[in-house]
All heavy atoms as an XYZ file, in Angstrom:
617
protein
N     -16.241    -13.555     21.766
C     -14.846    -13.135     21.677
C     -14.512    -12.758     20.232
O     -14.854    -13.454     19.294
C     -13.954    -14.276     22.150
C     -12.494    -13.988     22.073
C     -11.702    -15.064     22.825
N     -10.366    -15.185     22.347
C      -9.371    -14.379     22.692
N      -9.607    -13.381     23.502
N      -8.173    -14.559     22.240
N     -13.831    -11.616     20.072
C     -13.473    -11.147     18.732
C     -12.267    -11.901     18.189
O     -11.337    -12.235     18.927
C     -13.136     -9.663     18.756
C     -14.317     -8.773     18.997
C     -13.908     -7.311     18.954
O     -12.808     -6.954     19.348
N     -14.798     -6.477     18.473
N     -12.277    -12.142     16.907
C     -11.127    -12.765     16.264
C     -10.099    -11.685     15.937
O     -10.391    -10.491     15.973
C     -11.538    -13.472     14.955
O     -11.980    -12.472     14.039
C     -12.637    -14.492     15.205
N      -8.888    -12.108     15.603
C      -7.837    -11.155     15.236
C      -8.253    -10.316     14.030
O      -7.975     -9.133     13.952
C      -6.529    -11.882     14.926
C      -5.844    -12.400     16.177
O      -6.160    -11.893     17.272
O      -5.000    -13.301     16.054
N      -8.933    -10.926     13.078
C      -9.359    -10.196     11.885
C     -10.346     -9.091     12.241
O     -10.268     -7.979     11.727
C      -9.978    -11.154     10.880
C     -10.369    -10.450      9.610
C     -10.879    -11.411      8.581
N     -11.274    -10.652      7.405
C     -11.693    -11.184      6.313
N     -11.765    -12.493      6.196
N     -12.056    -10.443      5.294
N     -11.286     -9.369     13.132
C     -12.252     -8.358     13.540
C     -11.562     -7.205     14.262
O     -11.909     -6.042     14.067
C     -13.316     -8.976     14.451
C     -14.259     -9.902     13.730
C     -15.141    -10.662     14.700
O     -14.703    -11.009     15.811
N     -16.371    -10.937     14.296
N     -10.589     -7.516     15.073
C      -9.861     -6.478     15.807
C      -9.099     -5.590     14.833
O      -9.142     -4.367     14.910
C      -8.909     -7.107     16.846
C      -9.728     -7.769     17.955
C      -7.979     -6.045     17.433
C      -8.919     -8.614     18.901
N      -8.387     -6.171     13.877
C      -7.609     -5.394     12.913
C      -8.513     -4.588     11.980
O      -8.148     -3.504     11.563
C      -6.681     -6.300     12.112
C      -5.569     -6.872     12.930
N      -4.606     -6.090     13.516
C      -5.280     -8.140     13.287
C      -3.770     -6.840     14.191
N      -4.157     -8.105     14.064
N      -9.672     -5.095     11.659
C     -10.603     -4.377     10.802
C     -11.115     -3.118     11.494
O     -11.357     -2.100     10.861
C     -11.789     -5.290     10.414
O     -11.272     -6.447      9.775
C     -12.742     -4.581      9.482
N     -11.261     -3.159     12.793
C     -11.793     -2.031     13.551
C     -10.753     -0.928     13.778
O     -11.105      0.178     14.137
C     -12.328     -2.509     14.886
N      -9.483     -1.210     13.551
C      -8.434     -0.216     13.776
C      -8.442      0.830     12.666
O      -8.683      0.526     11.506
C      -7.063     -0.895     13.829
C      -6.892     -1.777     15.041
S      -5.348     -2.691     15.035
C      -4.152     -1.407     14.905
N      -8.167      2.074     13.025
C      -8.080      3.153     12.043
C      -6.724      3.093     11.342
O      -5.728      2.696     11.932
C      -8.244      4.494     12.730
N      -6.700      3.504     10.101
C      -5.464      3.540      9.332
C      -4.908      4.962      9.375
O      -5.581      5.915      8.967
C      -5.731      3.122      7.885
C      -4.533      3.151      6.951
C      -3.462      2.170      7.415
C      -4.977      2.801      5.538
N      -3.719      5.098      9.891
C      -3.061      6.396      9.968
C      -2.570      6.772      8.576
O      -1.815      6.033      7.958
C      -1.892      6.313     10.946
C      -1.171      7.590     11.287
C      -2.106      8.536     12.016
C       0.041      7.296     12.140
N      -3.013      7.918      8.060
C      -2.669      8.298      6.694
C      -1.750      9.519      6.608
O      -0.970      9.639      5.689
C      -3.932      8.591      5.892
C      -4.793      7.386      5.700
C      -5.928      7.703      4.750
N      -6.833      6.580      4.634
C      -6.684      5.605      3.760
N      -5.668      5.595      2.950
N      -7.551      4.621      3.712
N      -1.859     10.447      7.528
C      -1.108     11.691      7.414
C      -0.700     12.212      8.785
O      -1.526     12.264      9.685
C      -1.970     12.751      6.705
C      -1.163     13.768      5.974
C      -0.815     13.593      4.647
C      -0.712     14.922      6.610
C      -0.067     14.526      3.967
C       0.043     15.859      5.944
C       0.359     15.662      4.617
O       1.110     16.584      3.952
N       0.560     12.591      8.927
C       1.078     13.174     10.161
C       1.859     14.423      9.773
O       2.603     14.413      8.788
C       2.007     12.184     10.907
C       2.678     12.839     12.100
C       1.237     10.954     11.346
N       1.675     15.507     10.525
C       2.441     16.734     10.308
C       3.254     17.008     11.567
O       2.712     16.996     12.669
C       1.518     17.946     10.009
C       2.333     19.224      9.872
C       0.709     17.692      8.755
N       4.543     17.247     11.377
C       5.434     17.527     12.504
C       6.105     18.880     12.296
O       6.437     19.249     11.168
C       6.515     16.448     12.607
C       5.980     15.065     12.877
S       7.272     13.802     12.844
C       8.186     14.226     14.312
N       6.302     19.607     13.380
C       7.028     20.876     13.330
C       8.509     20.613     13.586
O       8.856     19.839     14.490
C       6.496     21.841     14.381
C       5.060     22.316     14.199
C       4.673     23.249     15.336
C       4.871     22.999     12.865
N       9.351     21.260     12.785
C      10.798     21.101     12.932
C      11.481     22.445     12.778
O      11.021     23.303     12.025
C      11.347     20.137     11.872
C      11.050     18.714     12.162
N      11.837     17.941     12.970
C      10.024     17.931     11.761
C      11.319     16.724     13.047
N      10.214     16.698     12.334
N      12.595     22.589     13.454
C      13.385     23.808     13.348
C      14.096     23.864     11.994
O      14.165     24.908     11.364
C      14.408     23.848     14.485
C      15.179     25.129     14.585
C      16.056     25.116     15.814
C      16.784     26.429     15.970
N      17.616     26.427     17.184
N      14.627     22.729     11.532
C      15.358     22.647     10.273
C      14.686     21.590      9.393
O      14.974     20.401      9.505
C      16.817     22.274     10.552
C      17.691     22.308      9.317
O      17.160     22.199      8.189
O      18.918     22.437      9.481
N      13.784     22.021      8.526
C      12.995     21.095      7.705
C      13.863     20.277      6.755
O      13.717     19.051      6.692
C      11.877     21.845      6.948
C      11.201     20.942      5.934
C      10.850     22.383      7.940
N      14.793     20.874      5.985
C      15.603     20.060      5.082
C      16.427     18.986      5.809
O      16.560     17.864      5.320
C      16.516     21.072      4.386
C      15.737     22.352      4.430
C      15.033     22.305      5.768
N      16.945     19.305      6.974
C      17.711     18.317      7.748
C      16.810     17.184      8.223
O      17.177     16.005      8.155
C      18.391     18.994      8.944
C      19.276     18.097      9.795
C      20.456     17.580      8.979
C      19.768     18.860     11.019
N      15.615     17.527      8.698
C      14.655     16.502      9.133
C      14.227     15.639      7.950
O      14.121     14.411      8.067
C      13.438     17.156      9.785
N      14.006     16.261      6.788
C      13.618     15.513      5.591
C      14.721     14.549      5.181
O      14.453     13.396      4.806
C      13.311     16.469      4.446
N      15.956     14.982      5.284
C      17.096     14.112      4.962
C      17.133     12.908      5.899
O      17.354     11.783      5.470
C      18.400     14.910      5.069
C      19.620     14.127      4.696
C      20.864     14.997      4.773
C      22.104     14.200      4.433
N      23.317     15.028      4.535
N      16.884     13.142      7.187
C      16.864     12.044      8.155
C      15.769     11.035      7.817
O      16.009      9.827      7.780
C      16.648     12.574      9.575
C      16.343     11.484     10.558
C      17.346     10.658     11.030
C      15.043     11.264     10.992
C      17.065      9.629     11.923
C      14.750     10.247     11.878
C      15.767      9.431     12.343
N      14.549     11.520      7.570
C      13.437     10.608      7.304
C      13.594      9.884      5.964
O      13.173      8.743      5.827
C      12.097     11.352      7.351
C      11.632     11.634      8.741
C      11.743     12.907      9.273
C      11.088     10.634      9.526
C      11.322     13.173     10.572
C      10.668     10.890     10.821
C      10.779     12.160     11.346
N      14.204     10.533      4.971
C      14.357      9.880      3.666
C      15.571      8.960      3.633
O      15.448      7.781      3.291
C      14.438     10.911      2.536
O      15.596     11.700      2.661
N      16.731      9.454      4.026
C      17.944      8.641      3.953
C      18.081      7.690      5.140
O      18.548      6.566      4.988
C      19.169      9.532      3.858
C      19.210     10.315      2.562
C      20.418     11.225      2.467
O      21.291     11.234      3.333
N      20.467     12.023      1.407
N      17.664      8.145      6.307
C      17.807      7.313      7.502
C      16.719      6.278      7.679
O      16.975      5.161      8.118
N      15.471      6.650      7.345
C      14.346      5.741      7.568
C      13.740      5.179      6.280
O      12.855      4.336      6.333
C      13.263      6.441      8.393
C      13.703      6.906      9.782
C      12.547      7.582     10.500
C      14.233      5.744     10.605
N      14.182      5.690      5.126
C      13.751      5.128      3.861
C      12.426      5.622      3.309
O      11.890      5.022      2.374
N      11.884      6.718      3.834
C      10.659      7.280      3.266
C      11.002      7.996      1.955
O      12.103      8.526      1.805
C      10.003      8.268      4.228
C       9.120      7.652      5.324
C       9.944      6.968      6.388
C       8.261      8.711      5.934
N      10.070      8.024      1.018
C      10.282      8.687     -0.259
C       9.986     10.177     -0.125
O       8.887     10.561      0.276
C       9.363      8.078     -1.338
O       9.640      6.678     -1.423
C       9.594      8.722     -2.687
N      10.954     10.995     -0.457
C      10.805     12.446     -0.388
C      10.114     12.934     -1.653
O      10.604     12.716     -2.759
C      12.178     13.104     -0.240
C      12.229     14.599     -0.038
C      11.544     14.996      1.266
C      13.667     15.073     -0.029
N       8.945     13.576     -1.508
C       8.194     14.042     -2.670
C       8.253     15.553     -2.842
O       8.160     16.043     -3.956
C       6.717     13.588     -2.596
O       6.144     14.061     -1.384
C       6.607     12.077     -2.652
N       8.395     16.300     -1.736
C       8.481     17.764     -1.766
C       9.449     18.188     -0.678
O       9.397     17.659      0.430
C       7.104     18.424     -1.483
C       7.237     19.937     -1.417
C       6.072     18.029     -2.505
N      10.337     19.143     -1.005
C      11.220     19.661      0.043
C      11.595     21.107     -0.260
O      12.184     21.404     -1.294
C      12.476     18.817      0.175
S      13.501     19.309      1.585
N      11.201     22.000      0.651
C      11.620     23.399      0.613
C      12.190     23.718      1.985
O      12.246     22.854      2.860
C      10.436     24.349      0.299
O       9.539     24.350      1.418
C       9.699     23.928     -0.969
N      12.597     24.955      2.195
C      13.115     25.335      3.517
C      12.036     25.334      4.588
O      12.343     25.225      5.771
C      13.768     26.716      3.460
C      15.106     26.666      2.762
O      15.787     25.651      2.786
N      15.476     27.756      2.121
N      10.759     25.473      4.182
C       9.678     25.584      5.163
C       8.732     24.394      5.191
O       7.948     24.249      6.122
C       8.884     26.862      4.889
C       9.780     28.099      5.034
C       9.017     29.357      4.820
N       8.038     29.483      5.893
C       7.041     30.339      5.889
N       6.883     31.140      4.862
N       6.203     30.395      6.875
N       8.755     23.530      4.172
C       7.806     22.418      4.093
C       8.442     21.242      3.367
O       9.141     21.412      2.364
C       6.544     22.841      3.353
C       5.573     21.725      3.128
C       5.392     21.014      1.979
C       4.678     21.162      4.079
N       4.427     20.054      2.151
C       3.972     20.119      3.444
C       4.394     21.419      5.417
C       3.005     19.357      4.087
C       3.428     20.662      6.058
C       2.749     19.651      5.403
N       8.180     20.036      3.859
C       8.604     18.819      3.165
C       7.495     17.790      3.312
O       6.733     17.807      4.281
C       9.902     18.284      3.750
N       7.429     16.916      2.332
C       6.445     15.854      2.385
C       7.128     14.555      1.974
O       7.842     14.509      0.969
C       5.285     16.174      1.447
C       4.068     15.321      1.700
C       2.846     15.843      0.958
O       2.264     16.841      1.431
O       2.512     15.256     -0.066
N       6.908     13.526      2.784
C       7.481     12.214      2.526
C       6.367     11.190      2.515
O       5.309     11.412      3.092
C       8.511     11.861      3.604
C       9.694     12.829      3.698
C       9.516     13.752      4.869
C      10.986     12.089      3.768
N       6.643     10.053      1.878
C       5.600      9.046      1.749
C       6.189      7.653      1.873
O       7.307      7.386      1.461
C       4.906      9.195      0.402
C       3.720      8.292      0.232
C       2.883      8.678     -0.979
O       3.125      9.681     -1.620
N       1.896      7.867     -1.272
N       5.384      6.761      2.449
C       5.696      5.342      2.508
C       4.371      4.600      2.360
O       3.561      4.579      3.293
C       6.362      4.970      3.833
O       6.606      3.583      3.877
N       4.124      4.066      1.170
C       2.834      3.439      0.898
C       1.735      4.480      1.010
O       1.874      5.584      0.505
N       0.649      4.173      1.737
C      -0.446      5.142      1.880
C      -0.167      6.213      2.938
O      -0.891      7.183      3.059
C      -1.632      4.279      2.301
C      -1.011      3.135      3.027
C       0.307      2.883      2.320
N       0.911      6.047      3.699
C       1.242      6.968      4.789
C       2.027      8.164      4.268
O       2.983      8.009      3.521
C       2.066      6.235      5.852
C       2.607      7.140      6.922
C       1.780      7.638      7.912
C       3.947      7.496      6.933
C       2.274      8.471      8.899
C       4.447      8.330      7.913
C       3.607      8.811      8.891
N       1.627      9.381      4.676
C       2.346     10.602      4.319
C       2.775     11.333      5.574
O       2.037     11.397      6.555
C       1.479     11.523      3.470
C       1.278     11.021      2.064
C       0.574     12.058      1.220
C       0.422     11.548     -0.193
N      -0.183     12.571     -1.054
N       3.961     11.892      5.525
C       4.515     12.662      6.631
C       4.812     14.060      6.124
O       5.556     14.235      5.153
C       5.798     12.010      7.154
C       6.572     12.775      8.215
C       5.744     12.917      9.497
C       7.894     12.094      8.506
N       4.223     15.064      6.759
C       4.497     16.457      6.434
C       5.407     17.048      7.491
O       5.204     16.838      8.686
N       6.425     17.755      7.046
C       7.343     18.442      7.965
C       7.203     19.935      7.718
O       7.382     20.400      6.585
C       8.791     18.002      7.702
C       9.055     16.503      7.706
C      10.501     16.220      7.323
C       8.728     15.894      9.055
N       6.861     20.668      8.742
C       6.638     22.105      8.605
C       7.601     22.853      9.516
O       7.871     22.412     10.640
C       5.196     22.440      8.991
C       4.805     23.866      8.718
S       3.025     24.153      8.937
C       2.904     24.171     10.714
N       8.105     23.984      9.037
C       9.021     24.778      9.845
C       8.284     25.381     11.031
O       7.231     26.006     10.880
C       9.658     25.884      9.011
C      10.702     26.666      9.781
C      11.317     27.751      8.917
O      10.635     28.429      8.162
N      12.615     27.910      9.044
N       8.835     25.182     12.205
C       8.253     25.740     13.424
C       8.587     27.226     13.505
O       9.696     27.637     13.162
C       8.810     25.022     14.650
N       7.633     28.040     13.942
C       7.943     29.465     14.161
C       9.058     29.598     15.192
O       9.170     28.783     16.111
C       6.629     30.031     14.710
C       5.579     29.057     14.330
C       6.248     27.721     14.258
N       9.894     30.605     15.049
C      11.027     30.794     15.973
C      10.584     30.853     17.427
O      11.194     30.266     18.298
C      11.775     32.073     15.643
C      12.757     31.901     14.548
C      13.529     33.163     14.407
N      13.320     33.626     13.041
C      14.026     34.541     12.467
N      14.961     35.161     13.122
N      13.787     34.874     11.223
N       9.520     31.578     17.692
C       9.052     31.739     19.070
C       8.432     30.462     19.612
O       8.258     30.302     20.807
C       8.043     32.883     19.172
C       6.787     32.655     18.355
C       5.727     31.922     18.870
C       6.679     33.153     17.071
C       4.587     31.697     18.116
C       5.543     32.940     16.310
C       4.500     32.205     16.845
O       3.374     31.976     16.109
N       8.080     29.543     18.745
C       7.380     28.332     19.158
C       8.315     27.206     19.566
O       7.984     26.366     20.357
C       6.491     27.849     18.001
C       5.565     26.728     18.397
C       4.384     26.999     19.067
C       5.894     25.409     18.130
C       3.542     25.982     19.448
C       5.043     24.387     18.505
C       3.873     24.678     19.165
O       3.046     23.682     19.538
N       9.523     27.202     19.005
C      10.415     26.061     19.207
C      11.019     26.039     20.608
O      11.654     26.980     21.034
C      11.536     26.057     18.167
C      12.387     24.831     18.244
C      11.929     23.635     17.730
C      13.612     24.866     18.864
C      12.693     22.484     17.819
C      14.385     23.731     18.957
C      13.924     22.536     18.427
N      10.786     24.942     21.282
C      11.416     24.662     22.566
C      12.095     23.302     22.424
O      11.519     22.383     21.838
C      10.381     24.608     23.687
C       9.593     25.891     23.933
C       8.471     25.644     24.930
C      10.515     26.985     24.428
N      13.312     23.123     22.957
C      14.032     21.859     22.764
C      13.246     20.610     23.167
O      13.368     19.576     22.547
C      15.275     22.025     23.627
C      15.454     23.487     23.766
C      14.061     24.079     23.715
N      12.436     20.706     24.196
C      11.735     19.508     24.668
C      10.303     19.393     24.134
O       9.579     18.485     24.496
C      11.694     19.497     26.191
O      10.972     20.613     26.646
N       9.903     20.326     23.265
C       8.527     20.340     22.771
C       8.463     19.868     21.329
O       9.152     20.380     20.466
C       7.946     21.752     22.861
C       6.510     21.930     22.395
C       5.566     21.106     23.259
C       6.129     23.391     22.431
N       7.655     18.866     21.082
C       7.439     18.362     19.718
C       5.942     18.343     19.472
O       5.191     17.792     20.262
C       7.999     16.955     19.546
C       9.463     16.881     19.782
N      10.381     17.272     18.838
C      10.184     16.501     20.860
C      11.594     17.112     19.320
N      11.500     16.646     20.541
N       5.511     18.943     18.386
C       4.095     18.945     18.044
C       3.877     18.015     16.864
O       4.583     18.071     15.878
C       3.626     20.355     17.667
C       2.173     20.435     17.204
C       1.241     20.085     18.356
C       1.860     21.803     16.676
N       2.903     17.201     16.990
C       2.578     16.259     15.932
C       1.071     16.281     15.734
O       0.327     16.066     16.672
C       3.059     14.871     16.344
S       2.796     13.630     15.112
N       0.650     16.568     14.517
C      -0.771     16.595     14.193
C      -1.081     15.311     13.430
O      -0.469     15.034     12.404
C      -1.127     17.816     13.350
C      -0.761     19.099     14.109
C      -2.592     17.796     12.948
C      -0.795     20.336     13.282
N      -2.010     14.542     13.928
C      -2.321     13.257     13.315
C      -3.698     13.323     12.663
O      -4.665     13.748     13.274
C      -2.306     12.138     14.372
C      -0.921     12.048     14.992
C      -2.731     10.811     13.746
C      -0.816     11.087     16.130
N      -3.763     12.910     11.419
C      -5.031     12.863     10.681
C      -5.288     11.426     10.260
O      -4.420     10.776      9.715
C      -4.972     13.736      9.440
S      -4.627     15.463      9.816
N      -6.478     10.964     10.529
C      -6.829      9.597     10.129
C      -7.513      9.608      8.796
O      -8.142     10.522      8.397
C      -7.751      8.959     11.170
C      -7.153      8.849     12.561
C      -8.194      8.295     13.514
C      -5.935      7.976     12.561
């Protein structure tokens, strides 16, 4: 039987996530002011936030790509 330490050691550490958003500055404001992530870069098309080793990238979704119920998230370990 595995111990808790062995189980946690085997888990991957999530380091970077990229999300598509219609309004990047508004999403960046939500993640920084609402959730407390540190905003490191913010333009109309790209934003990057950080919390410890975790980074969140926000990228502007192409107009033709955005659907209200569709969210794309790219996860990198």
